[in-house]
Structures are given as structure tokens and as C-alpha cells.
VOKETI-976024 format. One line per 2 residues: number of its first residue (from 0); their letters; for each residue x, y, z of N, C-alpha, C. Coordinates in steps of 0.02 Angstrom, whole numbers, plus 50000, padded with zeros to 5 digits. Layout:
<sites>
NUM	A	X Y Z X Y Z X Y Z | ...
</sites>
This chain:
<sites>
0	XX	54781 42942 44583 54722 42980 44595 54678 42976 44533 | 54622 42945 44540 54576 42941 44484 54507 42963 44507
2	XX	54484 43013 44477 54418 43039 44492 54385 43057 44427 | 54326 43083 44431 54290 43098 44369 54324 43152 44326
4	XX	54367 43194 44356 54397 43249 44318 54470 43238 44302 | 54503 43189 44333 54575 43182 44323 54593 43152 44255
6	XX	54548 43115 44225 54563 43084 44161 54541 43127 44102 | 54511 43183 44116 54488 43228 44063 54547 43265 44033
8	XX	54541 43276 43969 54591 43315 43934 54580 43389 43951 | 54634 43427 43961 54626 43498 43977 54587 43535 43922
10	XX	54551 43586 43942 54509 43624 43895 54549 43653 43838 | 54610 43678 43853 54650 43708 43798 54671 43656 43747
12	XX	54680 43593 43768 54696 43540 43720 54637 43527 43674 | 54578 43526 43703 54517 43515 43662 54507 43573 43613
14	XX	54519 43635 43637 54512 43693 43593 54564 43690 43537 | 54625 43670 43554 54678 43666 43504 54657 43619 43448
16	XX	54632 43560 43465 54610 43512 43415 54553 43541 43373 | 54505 43573 43406 54449 43604 43369 54474 43659 43323
18	XX	54522 43699 43346 54550 43751 43304 54584 43721 43242 | 54623 43669 43252 54658 43638 43195 54607 43612 43144
20	XX	54555 43580 43169 54504 43554 43124 54469 43610 43087 | 54452 43663 43122 54418 43720 43090 54464 43754 43039
22	XX	54527 43762 43057 54574 43794 43010 54585 43752 42948 | 54584 43687 42955 54593 43644 42897 54534 43647 42850
24	XX	54475 43658 42878 54414 43656 42837 54389 43726 42816 | 54421 43779 42840 54395 43846 42829 54396 43865 42755
26	XX	54345 43900 42735 54342 43927 42666 54393 43984 42662 | 54421 43992 42604 54472 44044 42594 54448 44113 42615
28	XX	54385 44128 42600 54357 44194 42616 54352 44205 42692 | 54348 44152 42730 54340 44157 42803 54404 44144 42842
30	XX	54458 44129 42807 54520 44109 42840 54548 44163 42886 | 54552 44223 42864 54581 44277 42904 54540 44289 42968
32	XX	54474 44288 42962 54433 44297 43022 54443 44240 43072 | 54448 44179 43047 54458 44123 43092 54527 44127 43125
34	XX	54578 44144 43087 54645 44152 43116 54644 44205 43170 | 54612 44260 43158 54607 44314 43208 54570 44289 43270
36	XX	54518 44250 43261 54481 44223 43318 54524 44176 43360 | 54562 44133 43326 54606 44087 43362 54659 44126 43400
38	XX	54684 44178 43371 54736 44219 43404 54709 44259 43463 | 54644 44265 43468 54613 44298 43526 54602 44251 43585
40	XX	54618 44187 43577 54608 44138 43631 54646 44161 43693 | 54619 44146 43751 54651 44166 43814 54719 44133 43824
42	XX	54730 44076 43794 54795 44042 43798 54835 44062 43735 | 54876 44113 43742 54912 44142 43685 54957 44091 43651
44	XX	54993 44052 43691 55039 44002 43663 55002 43950 43622 | 54946 43927 43649 54906 43877 43613 54878 43906 43548
46	XX	54853 43967 43551 54827 43998 43490 54881 44007 43438 | 54939 44030 43459 54995 44037 43412 55015 43970 43382
48	XX	55015 43918 43423 55034 43851 43400 54985 43826 43347 | 54921 43837 43358 54872 43815 43309 54880 43853 43243
50	XX	54892 43918 43249 54899 43959 43188 54964 43942 43151 | 55018 43930 43187 55081 43913 43152 55073 43846 43116
52	XX	55038 43799 43145 55027 43736 43109 54987 43748 43045 | 54936 43789 43051 54896 43806 42992 54938 43843 42940
54	XX	54976 43892 42963 55019 43931 42918 55067 43884 42882 | 55099 43839 42918 55147 43792 42886 55113 43748 42834
56	XX	55054 43723 42850 55018 43680 42804 54998 43718 42741 | 54968 43777 42750 54945 43816 42693 55004 43841 42650
58	XX	55057 43865 42684 55114 43890 42646 55146 43834 42605 | 55152 43775 42633 55180 43719 42596 55136 43702 42536
60	XX	55070 43703 42546 55024 43688 42491 55026 43740 42436 | 55035 43803 42455 55033 43858 42406 55101 43881 42382
62	XX	55154 43850 42405 55221 43876 42396 55237 43899 42325 | 55221 43859 42275 55237 43878 42206 55174 43902 42168
64	XX	55119 43907 42203 55056 43929 42173 55056 44006 42167 | 55029 44032 42113 55027 44105 42104 54986 44140 42160
66	XX	54941 44105 42193 54900 44134 42246 54938 44144 42311 | 54998 44117 42316 55036 44122 42379 55044 44195 42401
68	XX	55063 44239 42356 55078 44308 42374 55017 44343 42403 | 54959 44336 42371 54898 44367 42398 54879 44337 42465
70	XX	54885 44270 42470 54870 44237 42534 54916 44263 42589 | 54980 44266 42575 55029 44288 42625 55016 44360 42646
72	XX	54999 44403 42600 54984 44473 42617 54923 44479 42662 | 54872 44440 42646 54811 44441 42686 54824 44413 42756
74	XX	54860 44357 42759 54875 44327 42824 54920 44372 42865 | 54966 44407 42833 55012 44451 42868 54974 44504 42909
76	XX	54919 44528 42882 54879 44577 42919 54849 44546 42982 | 54827 44484 42978 54796 44452 43036 54846 44435 43091
78	XX	54909 44424 43072 54960 44403 43121 55011 44458 43136 | 54998 44518 43114 55047 44572 43117 55075 44584 43187
80	XX	55036 44573 43239 55061 44586 43306 55093 44526 43340 | 55105 44473 43302 55136 44412 43329 55203 44402 43295
82	XX	55257 44418 43330 55324 44416 43301 55342 44347 43273 | 55329 44295 43312 55348 44228 43289 55312 44209 43225
84	XX	55247 44221 43223 55208 44204 43164 55228 44247 43104 | 55242 44310 43116 55264 44354 43062 55330 44330 43033
86	XX	55376 44310 43077 55441 44285 43053 55431 44221 43013 | 55389 44176 43037 55378 44113 43002 55350 44126 42932
88	XX	55303 44171 42927 55275 44187 42861 55328 44219 42816 | 55369 44262 42844 55423 44293 42805 55472 44238 42781
90	XX	55485 44189 42823 55532 44136 42803 55501 44090 42749 | 55436 44079 42752 55403 44041 42698 55409 44081 42633
92	XX	55402 44146 42637 55408 44189 42578 55479 44185 42550 | 55529 44182 42593 55598 44173 42571 55607 44105 42538
94	XX	55580 44053 42569 55584 43986 42538 55553 43987 42468 | 55498 44021 42461 55465 44027 42396 55510 44062 42346
96	XX	55540 44117 42367 55584 44154 42321 55641 44110 42297 | 55672 44074 42343 55728 44031 42324 55705 43974 42279
98	XX	55648 43944 42297 55622 43888 42258 55604 43909 42186 | 55581 43970 42179 55560 43994 42112 55615 44030 42075
100	XX	55675 44034 42105 55730 44068 42072 55723 44143 42071 | 55686 44170 42118 55678 44243 42123 55733 44272 42166
102	XX	55743 44338 42164 55797 44368 42203 55789 44359 42278 | 55845 44351 42311 55849 44347 42384 55919 44367 42405
104	XX	55927 44387 42467 55992 44410 42492 56024 44358 42537 | 56089 44353 42532 56126 44304 42573 56113 44316 42647
106	XX	56108 44378 42668 56095 44394 42739 56029 44365 42763 | 55978 44365 42719 55914 44335 42737 55922 44261 42754
108	XX	55962 44228 42715 55972 44156 42724 56014 44141 42786 | 56067 44177 42795 56112 44163 42851 56084 44186 42918
110	XX	56039 44235 42918 56009 44258 42980 55942 44225 42995 | 55920 44181 42951 55856 44148 42960 55859 44099 43019
112	XX	55801 44079 43042 55797 44035 43101 55825 43965 43085 | 55838 43929 43138 55859 43859 43131 55806 43819 43092
114	XX	55742 43832 43107 55688 43797 43072 55694 43808 42997 | 55703 43871 42977 55708 43886 42906 55768 43850 42875
116	XX	55825 43855 42907 55885 43825 42877 55879 43749 42873 | 55847 43718 42922 55835 43645 42917 55787 43630 42859
118	XX	55733 43670 42853 55686 43660 42798 55721 43666 42731 | 55763 43716 42726 55797 43730 42662 55845 43674 42643
120	XX	55873 43639 42692 55924 43590 42677 55900 43518 42682 | 55843 43506 42712 55820 43436 42719 55759 43419 42678
122	XX	55734 43467 42641 55678 43453 42596 55701 43467 42524 | 55660 43451 42479 55676 43464 42408 55651 43531 42385
124	XX	55632 43574 42432 55606 43640 42414 55661 43683 42383 | 55719 43684 42415 55774 43726 42392 55822 43684 42351
126	XX	55828 43702 42289 55875 43667 42245 55929 43714 42219 | 55927 43775 42240 55975 43826 42218 56045 43809 42243
128	XX	56092 43796 42197 56161 43782 42220 56190 43839 42260 | 56173 43901 42241 56199 43959 42278 56175 43958 42350
130	XX	56111 43945 42361 56084 43942 42429 56114 43885 42468 | 56119 43827 42436 56147 43768 42471 56221 43779 42488
132	XX	56259 43809 42442 56330 43823 42457 56336 43871 42516 | 56295 43922 42517 56296 43970 42571 56280 43937 42638
134	XX	56230 43893 42638 56212 43858 42700 56265 43807 42719 | 56298 43776 42670 56352 43729 42684 56411 43764 42717
136	XX	56421 43826 42698 56478 43865 42725 56460 43903 42789 | 56399 43932 42791 56382 43977 42845 56317 43961 42881
138	XX	56293 43899 42874 56233 43880 42910 56242 43887 42985 | 56188 43897 43021 56191 43910 43093 56216 43851 43133
140	XX	56201 43791 43111 56220 43732 43150 56259 43683 43106 | 56294 43638 43138 56331 43587 43102 56282 43543 43062
142	XX	56225 43530 43093 56174 43489 43059 56153 43521 42993 | 56143 43586 42993 56123 43622 42932 56180 43621 42881
144	XX	56240 43636 42904 56298 43636 42858 56308 43568 42826 | 56303 43515 42866 56311 43447 42839 56255 43429 42790
146	XX	56194 43447 42807 56137 43431 42763 56144 43468 42696 | 56165 43531 42699 56175 43569 42637 56230 43539 42595
148	XX	56284 43518 42628 56340 43486 42592 56317 43421 42558 | 56276 43382 42594 56249 43320 42565 56206 43335 42504
150	XX	56163 43386 42510 56121 43405 42453 56163 43423 42393 | 56216 43461 42405 56260 43482 42349 56294 43421 42318
152	XX	56318 43375 42359 56351 43315 42333 56303 43273 42291 | 56241 43269 42312 56192 43229 42274 56172 43264 42209
154	XX	56176 43330 42209 56159 43368 42148 56216 43366 42098 | 56277 43370 42123 56336 43374 42080 56383 43315 42093
156	XX	56370 43258 42061 56414 43201 42072 56484 43217 42047 | 56535 43185 42076 56603 43196 42052 56609 43179 41978
158	XX	56656 43211 41945 56665 43202 41872 56676 43129 41854 | 56711 43092 41896 56725 43022 41879 56663 42978 41881
160	XX	56608 43003 41912 56546 42965 41913 56502 42979 41851 | 56518 43033 41817 56477 43051 41759 56499 43009 41699
162	XX	56452 42972 41672 56467 42927 41616 56470 42969 41552 | 56525 42963 41518 56533 42997 41454 56545 42945 41401
164	X	56509 42947 41345 56518 42898 41292 56583 42906 41254
</sites>
């Protein structure tokens, strides 16, 4: 079936692309207002998807930047009524704490989402041996436990591999 309307991309797909473009280009002062506008879209899932992509991109860019905390607090207000987005921002904040060697609780790590645990074990963000050991022992999935174990092995080569003069 081919007609003038069958090959068109759905309106929500076009809005999604426009939202991503706008969120990537938004000035810092206007970011919260734009996020709030995207979250008011009639397609809640699409709006949340656009915002989580933006949140992931910005959080990764700001992760070790001193501005992360202020940005996260401001964004938290705009997404406060969205459980998934709030959890994702909280998990980025946990990744930041671990990456910077700040305090964190084992329960936060072990109860975190699969996404968080994969991020923590498959990227170079988390280098904390304590966090990696915990995930190697108590990660939610075998994939996470194996990835954490690999990270630990690469960080701590066996004694016989260490060259001593």
C-alpha cells in the first residue's frame, strides 16, 4: 500500500528529532524550560525518551565538572514527577560520586538499575576497586559480575606479571 501518506514519518518521530536537536543546542539558561516543554508533549513516552537522551548526554559531559551538582539540582526540579528520569539522574549522581572518590553506600550500588551497573562496569567511569569488587560479587546479572571481574583483573595484574628489577 503506497499512497501519499503511507511513506510519511509519524508526527511523534519528527517531534522527537526536533526535540533532540533543540535540547542539544539549548542555552544553559533555557534548558529547564525546554525540558519542561518536552515533558508536556502529548506522547509521554516519546517526551521521556528525548529527555533521557539529553540527560545522559549532559550528565556524561558534566560528570567530573564542578557545575554538575547545580545542573543536576536544577534538572531534578523539572523532572520531579517522572520516576524513571529522576532515578536516572540519581544514578548519574552516584556514578559521579564513585568516579570522584566521594562517599557512597553499597546498597545504592547493588540496588541500582541494570543500566547503571552496566555503565559502571563497561566504561572507564568507575575505577574504584571497592565498587568493582562489590559488583563482581553482587551485581544484578552475570554480565555485570563478569564485566566487573574483568575490570578488576585488568587493574590488578597477577603478581607474576609485575616486573620487578
